[in-house]
Legacy VTK file of the C-alpha trace (Angstrom):
# vtk DataFile Version 3.0
C-alpha trace
ASCII
DATASET POLYDATA
POINTS 193 float
-76.414 -22.476 -18.646
-75.743 -25.795 -20.346
-74.613 -24.477 -23.710
-73.022 -21.398 -25.132
-71.813 -20.201 -28.489
-68.122 -19.550 -28.910
-67.657 -16.360 -30.905
-64.682 -17.675 -32.852
-63.900 -19.727 -35.931
-60.441 -20.673 -34.665
-60.262 -24.483 -34.415
-57.410 -24.336 -31.884
-59.381 -22.065 -29.558
-62.494 -24.226 -29.925
-60.565 -27.334 -28.797
-59.108 -25.483 -25.800
-62.425 -23.948 -24.682
-64.362 -27.201 -25.119
-61.809 -29.099 -23.017
-61.716 -26.463 -20.277
-65.498 -25.996 -20.013
-66.467 -29.689 -20.292
-66.000 -30.267 -16.510
-68.795 -27.716 -15.873
-71.157 -29.594 -18.174
-71.241 -26.716 -20.660
-71.459 -27.589 -24.338
-69.476 -25.195 -26.519
-70.971 -24.609 -29.966
-68.759 -22.905 -32.565
-70.394 -19.865 -34.156
-69.826 -21.334 -37.628
-72.231 -24.185 -36.779
-74.960 -21.538 -36.398
-73.888 -19.507 -39.449
-72.788 -16.515 -37.375
-70.600 -14.167 -39.410
-67.402 -12.934 -37.789
-67.858 -9.707 -35.842
-65.878 -6.576 -36.468
-62.959 -5.998 -34.092
-62.470 -2.237 -34.382
-61.187 -1.552 -30.884
-57.650 -1.018 -29.582
-58.134 -3.046 -26.382
-58.673 -6.753 -25.848
-61.637 -6.196 -23.504
-63.594 -4.023 -25.949
-63.083 -6.470 -28.816
-64.069 -9.483 -26.707
-67.257 -7.791 -25.548
-68.173 -6.670 -29.087
-67.734 -10.234 -30.395
-69.774 -11.787 -27.558
-72.655 -9.320 -27.967
-72.679 -9.828 -31.758
-72.818 -13.613 -31.395
-75.579 -13.483 -28.757
-77.588 -11.063 -30.923
-77.459 -13.377 -33.942
-78.099 -16.659 -32.068
-80.239 -15.673 -29.088
-77.957 -17.864 -26.952
-75.380 -17.047 -24.284
-72.082 -16.269 -25.979
-68.452 -16.407 -24.982
-65.782 -14.481 -26.825
-62.125 -14.043 -26.261
-59.740 -11.531 -27.600
-56.204 -12.618 -27.169
-52.836 -11.899 -28.576
-49.135 -11.567 -28.122
-47.609 -8.428 -26.618
-43.874 -8.012 -27.231
-41.993 -5.600 -24.960
-39.516 -4.425 -27.630
-42.402 -3.663 -30.008
-44.295 -1.474 -27.494
-46.887 -4.218 -26.978
-47.372 -5.086 -30.665
-48.793 -7.080 -32.279
-51.361 -6.905 -29.424
-54.977 -6.846 -30.603
-53.701 -7.179 -34.181
-51.936 -10.504 -33.499
-54.092 -12.604 -35.855
-53.695 -10.085 -38.703
-50.197 -8.805 -37.917
-48.996 -9.493 -41.478
-52.309 -8.447 -43.063
-55.114 -10.365 -44.733
-55.733 -13.166 -45.220
-54.775 -14.338 -41.729
-51.616 -16.451 -41.752
-49.696 -17.826 -38.769
-46.675 -18.396 -41.016
-46.564 -14.808 -42.303
-47.292 -13.375 -38.830
-44.394 -15.321 -37.329
-42.053 -14.297 -40.140
-42.912 -10.619 -39.641
-42.450 -10.904 -35.876
-38.972 -12.403 -36.253
-38.092 -9.791 -38.894
-39.132 -6.930 -36.581
-37.091 -8.394 -33.698
-33.899 -8.801 -35.765
-30.962 -7.534 -33.708
-33.156 -6.915 -30.638
-31.818 -8.320 -27.368
-34.999 -7.775 -25.339
-37.135 -10.763 -26.326
-39.611 -10.606 -23.420
-43.233 -11.113 -24.413
-46.514 -12.228 -22.952
-49.747 -13.632 -24.206
-52.966 -11.929 -23.061
-56.465 -13.381 -23.079
-59.616 -11.486 -22.157
-62.889 -13.422 -22.011
-66.334 -11.865 -22.176
-69.437 -13.926 -21.448
-72.878 -12.460 -22.057
-76.094 -14.240 -21.141
-77.882 -12.254 -23.889
-76.935 -9.471 -26.294
-78.003 -6.657 -23.953
-76.547 -8.230 -20.797
-75.788 -5.264 -18.498
-73.366 -7.305 -16.407
-71.130 -9.403 -18.635
-68.624 -11.648 -16.937
-65.138 -10.522 -17.925
-61.966 -12.369 -16.941
-58.395 -12.313 -18.136
-55.100 -14.142 -17.997
-51.472 -13.609 -18.974
-48.595 -15.959 -19.843
-45.027 -14.707 -19.800
-42.138 -15.893 -21.937
-39.758 -14.753 -24.634
-39.539 -14.911 -28.409
-37.013 -17.187 -30.119
-36.027 -16.977 -33.780
-36.184 -20.668 -34.674
-39.607 -22.302 -34.294
-39.872 -25.452 -32.190
-42.732 -27.869 -31.687
-45.759 -29.026 -33.652
-48.546 -28.435 -31.120
-50.481 -25.245 -30.570
-51.086 -22.508 -33.123
-50.297 -18.876 -33.807
-47.024 -17.717 -32.280
-46.649 -20.834 -30.082
-43.581 -22.259 -31.925
-41.664 -19.032 -31.199
-42.947 -18.487 -27.615
-40.390 -19.943 -25.197
-41.229 -20.568 -21.548
-37.737 -20.124 -20.050
-38.378 -22.057 -16.834
-39.407 -25.109 -18.886
-36.926 -24.668 -21.737
-39.787 -25.419 -24.139
-41.946 -23.433 -26.499
-45.725 -23.370 -26.164
-45.837 -25.575 -29.286
-43.729 -28.251 -27.556
-46.148 -28.648 -24.648
-48.898 -31.241 -24.592
-52.423 -29.817 -24.585
-53.083 -30.563 -20.909
-49.939 -28.788 -19.690
-50.540 -25.871 -22.048
-54.097 -25.459 -20.715
-52.709 -25.405 -17.178
-50.105 -22.718 -17.908
-51.566 -20.585 -20.677
-53.190 -17.171 -20.685
-56.398 -18.758 -21.993
-56.287 -21.429 -19.303
-55.893 -18.765 -16.593
-58.755 -16.670 -17.987
-60.977 -19.757 -18.234
-60.176 -20.825 -14.672
-61.255 -17.371 -13.494
-64.418 -17.721 -15.608
-65.164 -21.166 -14.152
-64.837 -19.737 -10.637
-67.294 -16.968 -11.509
-69.756 -19.435 -13.080
-69.705 -21.669 -10.003
LINES 1 194
193 0 1 2 3 4 5 6 7 8 9 10 11 12 13 14 15 16 17 18 19 20 21 22 23 24 25 26 27 28 29 30 31 32 33 34 35 36 37 38 39 40 41 42 43 44 45 46 47 48 49 50 51 52 53 54 55 56 57 58 59 60 61 62 63 64 65 66 67 68 69 70 71 72 73 74 75 76 77 78 79 80 81 82 83 84 85 86 87 88 89 90 91 92 93 94 95 96 97 98 99 100 101 102 103 104 105 106 107 108 109 110 111 112 113 114 115 116 117 118 119 120 121 122 123 124 125 126 127 128 129 130 131 132 133 134 135 136 137 138 139 140 141 142 143 144 145 146 147 148 149 150 151 152 153 154 155 156 157 158 159 160 161 162 163 164 165 166 167 168 169 170 171 172 173 174 175 176 177 178 179 180 181 182 183 184 185 186 187 188 189 190 191 192
């Protein structure tokens, strides 16, 4: 497999996946370049959504497809926003509105523990009976005041206590080493080898 389609239109994810898969000699093509419409994400689990997106992308393109479903799970919010992380504040998607709603919902809450989750699903073709599924987690806590200009999504509010920095304050290489997506991709690379 020398190329695959990434079932996402998220520019931040595309950069991260391309950087992490380049050492394997795999070219990552964004689905938008092949006019693939976004898939529905009707499921309540990350794994089901990732698999649905990968199968949809492979069906439309005829190429191997990689999809992730990832999000932020906040302990005090019973795991929310979870699979609804990208649309937490409704449509259209907006990192700014999602972050504002998160901070609003955590007002007065002392338990700020949270973790990012990433589930990857790779299918060789749309009917692949044995998709490769990997996952990763990244633990931290939510802070009210955003810090940092790197990253995307909830990164400016996601503090890694042992570093004293938010995910948005980390350089891309360090973030890829520590992140939920980096962990899931390392597991995927091991499986692909």
